N, C-alpha and C positions, 0 to 999 in steps of 0.2 A: 588623439585629439587633445590639444593643449588649450586650456581655458584661463582667461582672466576673469575672476569672479568678484563683481562689485556687490558689496553687502555681505561679505563672507562670514561675518560674525553674527548675523541675524538668524532668526528661526529658519528661514528658507535657505540661507547660505549654508547652514549646517546640513540641511537636507540634500542640497546639491553635492556637497562633498561626499556624503554617504552614498548617494546614487552614482557618483563618478567612480568610486572604488569598485562598485559592482559591474560597471560597464567598461572599465578600462580607460576611461578618460582621465586626464591629468589636470588638476588645478595647479597651475604653476605660479600664479600671482594673485594675491588677494588685495582688495581695496575696501577699507572701512574706517570711518571716523572713530568708531568705538574699538579700543584695543582689547585683545583677548590673548593673554600670555600662553594659553593652551593650544592656540591655533597652530597647526603644523606647517602652514604655508606662509612664506614671506609676504607680509602685508604692509601696503602703503596706506597712509592716512588720507592722502589726496591723489587726484588723478595726475597732477604734475609730478608728484613723487613717484608715481607708478611708471612714468615715462622712463626713468632711470633704470628701473628693474628690467625693462624690455631689452636693454643692451646685453644682458647676460642670461635671460631666461626666455624660453620659447613661448609663443602665444599664437593661436590660430583663430580665436574668436573671443568676444566679450559677452558674458552673461550678466545681466543686471537684476538683482533682487534687493534694491536699496530703498530709496525714497524719491518720489517724483521731483522734489526740490533740486535734486542733483542732475536733472535732465540735461541742462546746457553743458555742464562740465563733462558728463558722461559721453554725450554725443561728440563734443570737441575732441575728447581723448581718442575715441574710435576713429574719427576722421583723420586726426593727426597721424595716427599709426596705421591707417589703412586696414583696419580690422573689421570683420563682420560683427554685427551687434545684435544680440538677442535681448529685448527689453521685456522683462516679466514683472515690472513694477507698474502699479495702476495709480489712478487719481490725478493724472496730468491735467493741467489747465489747457485752454484752447491754444495759448501761445506756445506752451511746451510741445503740444501735439504738432503744431505747425513747424516747430524746430526739428522734430523727428522726421516729418515728411520731407522737409528740405534736405536733410542729411541723406535720405534715401536716394537722392539724385547722384550722390557721390560714392556711397558704400552700400552693401546689402544690409538691410535692417529687417529683422523679424520682430513684429510688434503685435502682441496678442494680450487680451484682457485675462485670458485663462488658458493654461497650457495642458488641460486635460482633453484627451481625444474625445471622450464622451460628451464634453460640453460643446465641442465643435459639431458633433453629430446632433446634439440637442438644438443648436441654432438652425441647422439645416431642416430639422423636423418642424421646428416652430415656424419657419418661413413657409414650408409647404402647407402646413395646416392653416396658417393665416390666409394663404392664397386660395385654398380650397373653400374657405368660409369667409368670403369678403365682407359680410355684414356682421361678423361675430364681434363680441366684446372680449377683450384680452387683458388679463392681469398677470403680473410677474411677482412672485414672492421669493426673496432671497434671504438666506440666513448665514451669518458668519460669527466668528468668535468675538468676544467683547473688546479685543485689542484693535480690531480693524478700524481705521480712521475715516475711510471714505464711504459715503452712502449717497445714492445707491452704489453698489459695487460696479467695477468696470465690466464684469461679466453680465450683470443685469442690463447695463446700457448696450453691451454688444448684442444681447438677445433682442432688445428693443429695436436696435438698428437693423438687425436681420429681418425683423417683421416689417419695419418701415420700407425696406427695399421692395416689398411686394404690396404694401399698403401705405403709400407715400402720404396719405392724408392724416395718418396717425401722429399723435404727439404724446410724449411722456407726461405722466402726472405722478409725481413722486409723493407718496403718502396721501392720506385722505383725512381732512378735518374740516370743521365748519359746516355750514348748511348750504349744500349745493348738489344738484343732480349730476350724475355721470353723463358725459357727452359721448356720442357714438364713436368719436375718433380717438378717445383716450386709450393709452396703454398705461394702466395703473402699475406702479412699481412700489413695493413695500419691503422695507429693509429691517430685519431683525438682527440684534447683536446680543449674544449671550454665551457664557461659558467658553468652551473650547471647540465649538462647531467649526469643522474644517471648511465646509462650504456646501450649501444646498441651494439649488435653483429650480423653481417650478414655474411653468408657463401654463396658464389655464385659459382655454379658448371656449367661450360659451356661445353656442350657435342657436339659442332658443329652444329647440326641441331636443338638443343633445349638447354634451360638452366633452372636450378632450383635455386631459391633463398630461403634460409632459414633465418629467422630473429627472434631475441628475443629482446624485449625492456623492460627495467625496469623503472617503473614510480615513485618508491619510494624506498629509502634505507631500509625501514621497512622489505621488503621481504628477504633481506640478514640476518637481525637480527633474523627474524622468522625462517629462515633456519638453522642458527647456533644453535639456541635453540633446534630445532627439532633434529639436529645432536647430541647435547649433551645428550638429553633424550635417544636417541637410543644407544649412545655409552656406557653409564653407565652400568656396568655389563658385557661388552664384554671382551673377552680375549685379550691379547697383540696382536697388529697387526696394519697395516696401512689401514685405511678405507677411502672411497671416496663417492661422491654422488651416484655413480652407486650402491654401497652397500645399501644405504638408500632407493633408489627407487625400 
């Protein structure tokens, strides 16, 4: 499996390279605006520059761990070269998400807020629990490292959306301040940023006489890299469409 890796010189880019060595995947082209002379992979600074690399190097899929601001250029690159696209970057605007969804009509796109299998299972459990207790109060607490720029995290929003699929009356309430009562339809989301926390997500369902707490904790960023590579392997050969972790599991 030959991969074009967008964001190759970032934290997660390095994790993907390490994971690729263990699985036998090959990172044949890198894309990153930040140069790194120690990077062993030929790296383009722009997606247009990367087009030229494709004439001499093999590529079967694109994996993106960069920044959501590059969404349009990333998607255009994948469409131009008819390459399956795995997007592991979060924080997209509504317009950027719409652009991704439109691209999925032309190429296969795998788009997930979190590439940990355990998080996909957490979302399914949260959905089942919310359905089992339709009048319960639900809160989500997520923790990440201090460098993370989007809050709430894409994973927290994914969990909220999973719950809303069975409780459509619910709405997110991000953070809590001021003087106001909690409404029955709220899904409270609380974002903590500190140190080097890889990622923790907790869903608390309070049903009056009992409560259920569901939690996933990531101990290493390697699991996200491994998940993205698994998604890429699964995506190659699929027809155009928008795929998620629920399709993979």
